[in-house]
N, C-alpha and C positions, 0 to 999 in steps of 0.2 A: 504494500500500500504506500502511495506517495505520502511522505511525512507531513505535507501541507494539508492533508485532508483531516477533518474532524472524525473521531471515532463515532460509531453509530450511537453509543451510549451517551456521548456528549451532545449530539444533535437532538436525541430524544429528550434528554434532560432539559435542554434549552427550550424546546417546544412545550414541555409540560410546565416549566417554570412560568413562561409568559402566559400560558393558558390559565394558570391559576391566579394571575395578578390582575383580575378585573374588579370592578366595583370599587369598594373602599380599600381593598388590599393593594398595596403598592410595593414593588421590589425595593429592597434597601439600596440607598446610594452607597458608594464605596470611595473612600479617600485613602490612598497610600501616601503617607507623609515620610519621605525618606530624607533624613538629615545626612550631612556629609562629615565624615571623620569625627563623629561624636561618640565618645565612650561613655558608659553609664556612671563612672566614678565621680563625675562632677555634676550630678543631677540630684536634686533634693530627695525625690522618692526612692532613689537608690542609695541613700545614706549620707550624702554630703550635706553637712549643716551650714556651710558657708555660701555656696553658689545659689543664687535666687532663680528658681525655676517654677514659679507658681502655676503656670498653665500646663506644663507637662505633669506636674504633681497632681493637678486636678483631673487631668485625663486618666492618670493611673488610678486615682481613687475611685473613678467611675467605671473602670474597665478591669481587664485582667492584665496584671503586670507580671511578666516572667522575670524571675531573678536572674536566670542565666539565659540571655539571648546572645546568639553568636552570628557572625557573618560566615558564609561558606567560602568566601574569597576576600581576604583582607587587602583589596586593592580596587580602585574605582570601577573600571569598565566591567570586569568579570562579575563583580558584586551586583551591578545593575542588571546584568544578564540573568543572574540568579533570581532576582525579584520578578522580572517580567516573564521569565520562562518557566519557573518552578523546577529548573534543571541545574545541575552542576555546570560550571563553566566549561569543563572539558567536553561535555556533551552538547551544549547549546552553541558554543563558539569554537571549539576545537583548540582552545588555548586557555591557560590560566593567567596569562600575562596582561599587562595594561596596554597603553598606547603602543601600537606597533604595526605589524604587517597585516593583521586581520581586520577586515571591514572597510567598507567605503560607504558613501551616501546612497548607493544603489543596491545594497544587499539586505537580506532579511534572514530571520531564523527559519529553520526547516519546519519546526513544529508550531502549531498555533499558540500564540502568547495569551497571557491574561487579558489584555485589552481586546484582542481579536475575538476571544470567546465571549467576553461580555458584550462586545458590539453585536455579535451574532444573536445574542439573547435580547437585544433591543435597547441596550445602553448607549447613551452618548458618551464618548470617551475623549478626555482631554489631558494633555500634559502641560505642566507649567514648572519652570525652574531649570536647574542644571540638567544637562543631558548626558554627554560623555559616554554614549553607547556605540558610537561609530557606525550608526545605521540610521537612516532617515526615520523619524518617529511615525510617519504615515505608512511606512512599510511594516510597522509592528501593530497596527490596528487603531491608531489615534485619529479622531476626527478634527481635533484642534490642537495646536501646539504653540507654545511661547517659550523660547529657549535660546541660550547663547550660541553664537555662530562659531566662535573660536574657542580653543581649549584652554590656553593659559589663564589661570585664576587671577581675576581682579574684580573688585566690587564697584568700581567707578569707571566710567568711560567704556562700558561693556557693550559690544555689538550684539543685538538681540533680533531674532526672527520670530514673526508671528504669522501664522497661516491657518487656513481652514481647508480641510480636504475638499477637493473638487473632483469628484469621480475617482478616477485612477491616477490623477495628476499628483505629483509629489511636491513637497514644500519647496524644493529647489526651483520649481517652475512657477510658483505662485506665492502670494504673501508679500510681506514687507519686511525690510530690515531697517532698524534704527539704532542709534548709539544712545545708550542711557547714561547721561552724565551724573545723575543722582545715584543713590545707593541701589544697586541692581536688585538685591533680594527684596527690597521694599517694593520695587516695581513689579517683581514677580508675585508678591503677596497681593498687590492690587489686582493683578490679572486673575489670580486664583479666586478672589472674592467676586470679581465680575463674572467669572465662569459659573460659580455657585448660584449667583442671582439669576443668570440667564437660563439655568437648567433646573431650577428648584421644583418645577412642576413635572419633571420626568426623571426617570432613573438615570444616574450618571456615574461614571467612574473618573475621578480626578486623580491623576498621578502627579502629586505635588512634591517635587524634589528640592527641598530647601538646601541652600548651599553652605552657610557657615556651620561649624567653625574651622573649615579647611583654611590653611594659610592662603592669603596674608591676614594676619591679625595684629592688633596693636594700633597705636595712634596713626591716623591718616588712612586706615584701611576699613574702619567701621565708623558709623556716625559718632560724632563727638561725645554724645552722652555716655558712651561706653568707655571712653578714655579714663583710665584710672579708677574704674568702678570697683576693682578689687586691688588691695595693696599687696605687695610682695610678702609682708609680714603675716597676713591672715590666710594665705592659701595653704591647703593641706598637701603635704608631700607623701608619696607612697614610699614604702620601705626599700624599694629597689632602684632608687635614683642616686645612690651613693657609690663612689669608688671604694676600693679596698682601704684607702687611708681616711675614709670618712668624709671626703669632700664631694660636693655635688658634681655629677657628670656635666660636662659642658662641651659644646662644639660650636665655635663661633660661626662657621660656615652655615650650619643648620639654623642658628639663631637668626641670621640674616635672611635665610630662605623664608622663615616664618614671618618675618616682620617687613620685608620689602617684596612687593608682588612680583617684580621681574628679576630678582636676584638669581634664582635658579637658572632661568633661561639665558641670562647674561654670562654666568660664570661656570656653568657645568662643564664647559670645554676647557677650562683652565684660564679664562680671561681674568685680568686683575680687577680689583675693586674700583669702583668709580668714586669720585668725590661725593661725600655724603653717605657712604655705605658704612662708616664706622658705627659701632654699637654705642649706646649711651654708656657713660662711665659707670662701672659697677654692675652692669647688666649680667644676670645669671639666670639659672633655671627657674628660680622663684618668679622673676619678672615675666618670663615666657608663660609660665602656668597661669599667672594673673591675667595676662592677655587672653589666654585660652578660656578662662572662666568668664571673662566679659563676652567673648564670642558665643559661649553657651547661653548666657542670659539674652543676648541678641536673638538667638535662635528661638528661645522660649517666647519672646515677645511676638515673633512672627507666627508661631504656632497659636498663640493667643488670638491673633487676628483671624486665623482660620476657624478656630472654635467659635468665635463671636459671629462670624459670617453664617455658619450653620445654624446658630441659635436665632439670629435676626431673621433668617428666612424660614424658620419654623420646621427645619428638617433634621435637627441634631439627633433626636431620638431614633430616627429611621436611617441613620447613616453609620456604616461600619468604618471606623478609623483604625488604621494600623500605623503606629509610629515606630520607626526603626532607623538604622543608619547603614550606609554601605560598608563601613568598617569602623574600627576604633582609631586610636591615636597613641603613639608611643611616648612622645614628650620627654625623652631622656631616660625612660625606664630601661634598665639593663644597659645603659649607655647608648641606646639606639633612638632613632627619631623616625617620624612619619608612620609607616605601616608595613605591610608585606612580611610579617613575622607571625609565628605561632604564639607569641606571648599574649597573655590575657588582655593587655592594654590595646593590642591591635585587633583581636578577634571578638572581644566583647562589645555588644551594642545594646542600646535600650530596646525593649521589645514589649509593646503595649497594644492590646486590642480593646477597643471600646465599641459597644453596640447596645444601647439601652433597651431597644426592643427585642434583643436576642439573648443576652446573658447578663448576669449581675457582676458586681465587683469582686475581685479576688486577687490573691498574690500566690503565684506558683513557684515552688522551690524544687520540684521533683522532675520537671521536664525541661530539657534543653530545647529551646525554640530557635530555629534558624531561618534565614531569609528565603531558602527554597520552599519553606512551608507556607509562605504567605499566599501564593497563588492558589494552591489547593484548598487552603483554609477559607479564603474568600469565596471560592466557587461553591463549596459545600454550604457555607453560611447563607449564600444567595439561593440555595435550592438547585444548583446546577451540578451535573455530573463532573467528576474529576477525570480528565483524559488520561489514558494509560501512559502517555509519554512524560508526564510530570513525575519527577523523582522525589519531590518533597511529599510530606504527609499532612493531612488535615489535622489541625489542633482543636477542632470543634468539640470533641468529647471532653477535652481539658477545659476549654472556655466555658462549656455548659456545666462544669462541675460534675460530670458523669464519672470522670476518672481523674486521679491525681497525675498520672503519667501514662504514656503509651508504651507498647512493647519496645518500640525504638525510642528510648528516652534520651538518646545522644545525637550528636551531629558530626559531620565530616567537614574538614577544612582543608583547602589547598592554598599554599602560599608560595608565590614565585620568588626565586632568587632575585634580589634587587641590585643592579650594577650601576656604575657610572655616577656614584655620589661619594660623599666623604667616608662612608662605611660601606662595606660590601658583604652581602649575604651570599656566600659562594654557591649554596645549594638550595634548590627548592625543597619544600617540605609538604607533607600531608599529615594530618592529625585527626584524632577523634577526641571530642570533648563530651564527657558524661557529666551528670550533676556534681560529681565529686572528684573526678580524675581527668588527666590529659595524657595522651600518648602520641608521640610524634616520630615520623620516619623521614629520613633524608632521601632524596631522589637525585639522579644525575641531571646534567644540563639539558637533556631532552625532556625533562619534567615527568618522565614516565617510568624510567628504570630505577628500581630500588637500589640505593647505594648503602644505606645503613638502616636496618629494620628496627633498631633500638637506640634512637638518638635522644629522645625526650620521654621522661615519665615523671609526672608530678601527682602527689596526693594534695589536692587543693584545699582540703579541709584543714590540714595542719600547715600547709605551705602556700597560702593564697598569693604570695608575691613571687613564687617560683624561684626561690633562692637555693633550693636543694634538689638538684636533678638526680633522681634515683635510677637513671637508666643504666649506670655502670654495675648495679647489682639488682637489676630488675628481676632476675631469676628467683629472687627471694619472695616475690609478690605474685601470687596467682592471678591477681587482677591485671597485671601487666601482660601476661601471656594471653589472657582472654581478649584484651583490647588490641594487642598486636594481631591476632588472628582475625578479629572482626575488621580491622582496618585493611589488612592485606586482602581479605576476601572481597571487600568493597572495591578496592583498587582494581582487582582482576576482573570483576564483574561489571564495572561501570564503563560504558563505551566512550571513546573519544570520537568527535566529529573529525573526519579526515578533510582538512581544508584544502581545496583545490580551486584553481581559478574559475572553473566552470560551475562550482558549487556555491550556493548562497550561504552566507555566514554572517555572524554578528561582528 
């Protein structure tokens, strides 16, 4: 069967769903709010007493908050493919890596995506915010899109494209491009609220991809009201940000990448600093984390605008909201920065589901919820069949408090080796995260061949900061052998899309 076809069960499910939505019964709206590079450790409802996140905290109080939410791909593009496809990056894209040789504006995923399936069920589908998926949004099932034209991150002076589907024409052929001189995430928030108002009388799927707190952060990169919002003295430091001599890890190159929007692009090839690139006197990791905390509060404010729009239009109770992130943020933990690692700071993300008409508030500590679970969970919550090509699992039994966990209470993660920066991760890794443990395997440069099948093993109950790698004596722990076998079996059974020029891909 051609992979672009819907399975018969999916088609029947869509028909039955729409047939049952007559009279006063209306399908739930869906909003996937994907934040960028946001880890849960700086969010109030996840235990941070300093960072102000009242809107996310309210969302969590009204919905189901998973204590352990993870990304399946701790890097931008593959993670976004996970969310849209319900598949692992190796299967939907043929690669676990970020910007590179896979994808053009004229390619698509082989299997029907979440927006395509919802569109077939009668939903209007819209995307607002960051894109970074290396494929035109109209090829993935969206009817409307407002997104950045170029990849380099900056929040002012950003070129944005806005378009509406015109039959089979693509956004490259229609729509308008404008440069947003003001704060771009605010412009995206305005568009998201306009989309909600325009579609409040029919079922819609809004794919709202909020961008902060991805670098650049700090003064000049966010609105002025966030400058100095948190002081270096009040931020909380995790126990794994210290070198052996007790000093804070530091990397001036990375500090500049975080605080100057174009520094990475200017200097990654070895170019010297420009005038004005010097860091403020005394700048260290505490200052960087304070900037990050301000970016988190900025994100919370944008989420608050989204929640207000749903309430103002009278559709909050009948809207499924999923809040997550593409991946976390290292911020100097273990002496590393950015993402692309199996460390908790890179793979952990907030994971909150709210649907007042569907399930009540809860906190789950027994089930690891991952990004590939979002699409199948939404489909089942909407009364639609889950197509067989989706590799994630529906979390609806957990959301409805029928069960504390599923048989598969764990998640798989693939992290690509990151090169060309001031630190190098020489090998890609794949790992399994359970509610209590993590096990990791190194793979060769091809990202497929196992190099070391016992590279990482942590008991996160006693070692939440991953300071004691038990891999060297993993044979003493039966749990390690079980996780190793589960991970290797998954690796062998999970297919890779073979990317060729004549094949469509993400």
